[in-house]
C-alpha positions as CSV (number, residue, x, y, z in Angstrom):
1,M,-18.4,8.5,8.5
2,N,-16.3,8.1,5.4
3,D,-19.2,9.4,3.2
4,V,-19.7,12.5,5.4
5,L,-16.0,13.3,5.2
6,N,-15.9,12.8,1.5
7,E,-18.9,15.1,1.1
8,L,-17.2,17.7,3.3
9,Y,-14.0,17.4,1.2
10,E,-16.0,17.9,-2.1
11,T,-17.8,20.9,-0.6
12,V,-14.5,22.4,0.6
13,L,-12.9,21.7,-2.8
14,S,-15.7,23.4,-4.6
15,R,-15.3,26.5,-2.4
16,K,-11.7,26.6,-3.5
17,T,-12.6,26.9,-7.2
18,E,-16.0,28.6,-7.0
19,K,-15.8,31.6,-4.7
20,Q,-19.0,32.3,-2.8
21,E,-19.5,35.6,-1.0
22,G,-19.7,35.3,2.7
23,S,-18.2,31.7,2.7
24,Y,-15.9,31.1,5.6
25,T,-14.1,28.4,3.6
26,C,-13.4,30.8,0.8
27,Y,-12.1,33.3,3.4
28,L,-9.6,30.6,4.6
29,F,-8.4,29.9,1.1
30,E,-8.0,33.6,0.4
31,Q,-6.0,34.1,3.6
32,G,-3.7,31.2,2.7
33,L,-1.8,28.4,4.3
34,D,-0.6,30.3,7.4
35,K,-4.2,31.2,8.4
36,I,-5.4,27.6,7.7
37,L,-2.5,26.2,9.9
38,K,-3.3,28.7,12.6
39,K,-6.9,27.6,12.7
40,C,-5.9,23.9,12.8
41,G,-3.7,24.7,15.8
42,E,-6.4,26.6,17.6
43,E,-9.0,23.9,17.0
44,C,-6.5,21.2,18.2
45,S,-6.0,23.1,21.4
46,E,-9.8,23.4,21.9
47,V,-10.2,19.7,21.5
48,I,-7.6,19.1,24.2
49,I,-9.3,21.6,26.6
50,A,-12.8,20.2,26.0
51,A,-11.5,16.6,26.5
52,K,-9.6,17.6,29.6
53,N,-12.8,19.2,31.0
54,G,-14.6,15.9,30.5
55,N,-17.3,17.5,28.4
56,N,-18.0,15.0,25.7
57,S,-20.6,17.1,23.9
58,E,-18.2,20.0,23.7
59,T,-15.4,17.6,22.6
60,V,-17.5,16.3,19.7
61,L,-18.1,19.9,18.6
62,E,-14.4,20.7,18.8
63,I,-13.4,17.5,17.0
64,S,-15.8,18.4,14.2
65,D,-14.3,21.9,13.9
66,L,-10.8,20.3,13.8
67,L,-11.8,17.8,11.1
68,Y,-13.3,20.7,9.1
69,H,-10.1,22.8,9.3
70,L,-8.0,19.7,8.5
71,T,-10.2,19.1,5.5
72,V,-9.5,22.7,4.3
73,L,-5.8,22.1,4.8
74,M,-6.0,18.9,2.8
75,A,-7.8,20.7,-0.1
76,N,-5.4,23.6,0.0
77,E,-2.4,21.2,-0.2
78,G,-3.9,18.9,-2.8
79,I,-4.2,15.9,-0.4
80,T,-7.2,13.7,-1.1
81,P,-9.2,11.7,1.4
82,G,-8.2,8.6,-0.5
83,E,-4.5,9.3,0.3
84,V,-5.3,9.6,4.0
85,E,-7.6,6.6,3.9
86,A,-4.8,4.5,2.2
87,E,-2.3,5.5,5.0
88,L,-4.8,4.6,7.7
89,Q,-5.4,1.3,6.0
90,K,-1.7,0.6,6.0
91,R,-1.5,1.4,9.7
92,S,-4.6,-0.7,10.6
93,G,-2.8,-3.9,9.8
94,K,0.1,-3.1,12.1
95,T,0.2,-4.4,15.6
96,G,2.9,-4.4,18.3
97,N,4.7,-1.4,16.7
98,L,4.9,0.8,19.7
99,K,7.4,3.4,18.9
100,H,10.1,4.3,21.3
101,F,9.9,8.0,21.9
102,H,12.8,10.3,22.8
103,Q,12.7,10.8,26.6
104,V,12.7,14.5,27.6
105,D,14.2,15.6,30.8
106,K,11.4,17.8,32.2
107,N,13.8,19.2,34.8
108,S,16.0,21.0,32.3
């Protein structure tokens, strides 16, 4: 999967520098960070809904859409796949590091 994500990143990056008419990726870059973030949020919600509905094929489609939009965000912000991979590598060696989350009173 790493090769596919790297290829996607390179394609997205090329759209950032070499504008192509009719390219959705170019459109996102032209619209800027707020639009890219909005799309990331929308796709994240769609992943949640598809998973909640128990529809694996739809969930795969939505995860793919989310990964694409996150890749556009990465390219926009100058974050490389290598940086994300390095962070994931650091995390993969950790075990037993369950974080204690702030408890929220749902009644308030």
